[in-house]
C-alpha positions, 0 to 999 in steps of 0.5 A: 525231363522238367518233372520227377520221373522217379516219382511218377515210375513209383507212385504213379498215377499209371495212366501218366506212366503209360503215356508214350511222352513219360513212357519213353523216358521212363523205360530209358531211365529204368534200363539205364538203372539196371545197367549201373548196377549190372556193369559192376558185375560183367564186362559186355561185349555187345549191346542192342536195344528194342525201339527206345531201348536203343538209346540205352544201348547207345549210351552203354556203348559210350556213344552218347551221354546219359543226360543227352539220351534223356532229353532226346528221348523227351523230345522223341516222344513228344514228336511221336505223340504229335504225329498220332492220327487225329481219327483214333481207334475203334474200341477193342482195337489199336494202331499196331497189332502183333500176328503170332505164327504167320509168314513175313512174306505174307503179312507184307503182301496183304499190308501192301494190298490193303494200304492206300493213300490216307490209310496205311499199314505196314511192318513195324517190328520183326521180333522173331520169325513167329512174332510180326508187328504191324502199324498204321492208321487204325482202319487199315490195321483192322483190315489186316488183322481181319483178313489173317483171322479169316484165314482160320489157320492153325496157330495163328493169333492176333492181338491189338497192342496197348499203345498210343500210336502207329510207331515204327511207320510212315506215320512218324515221318514228321517225328523224324525230322524233329529228332533230326534237327535234335541230334544235330545239337548233340555230340557224339562220341566214339562207341567204346563197346559196338552196339546194334542198330534197329533200323539196319541191324548193323554193328555201330562201331563209329560215331558217324553211324549213330545219328543217321541210324536213330533218325531212320529208326522212327519210321521204320520197322525195328529188325530185332530178330536180325539183330539178334542173328547178328550178335549171335554171329558175332559169338555171343552166347549170353544175352542179359535182358537190362531193363523193366519186365521180362518181354525180351527175356521170353522172346529170346528164350524162345528163339533160342530154343527153336533156332540157337540152343546154345545161347542163354538168356538172363533176367535182372531176377536171375542176377540181381537181389534188391533189398 
């Protein structure tokens, strides 16, 4: 990386840590550190990771080495940073927003209607049937949020996300081309354990699948809920969040209660004891 990532993670400053060029490598390193401890205790049958977490899944599967993944995520973050629109954002808003408890089809229709050349907005994450993330130019994102808020439908909520840029949108296309060149230099191994791709929500079992999926992930939506559904179809009943925080634990717990009562969701605090 060229700098002390551990010092930045533990000592900050937080402002630097939350910049995408540092945040993405830090998330990956944290994911892998948790997995390094966890792998001594369990025998996983499948991996999946959300956005930058897909790189951790690829490492855990044996498809990419830790060193190569960290190098790739660094270049990915730098390339994505360069794609951030120069017009910036209005105070209190963002390039991305969460839409809670509103139909995916309706959100797509509003995004398509609002979008125009030079001012686009699209679905960025399908995190669950009740949590959809949109991404794009700030003005377009605001229009979608305002339109949904104006509906005043019971239970529907919107929230701007504290992110630097319009990730997983077409505005990241140049970053896709940069990563494509970086991946050409990397040797991909056959996965020893399968993992699920964000872009296609499909099982990655061969080395030839890895590069195309990581490339297409950048400007396209993270199909997280379809990925969870596939994991359950493949027989996964215990999900363990392997990384910082508890965002996925909370999300998967809600999905489990509503749609899949047979699944169990665990967080690092449930299975590890530090110091």
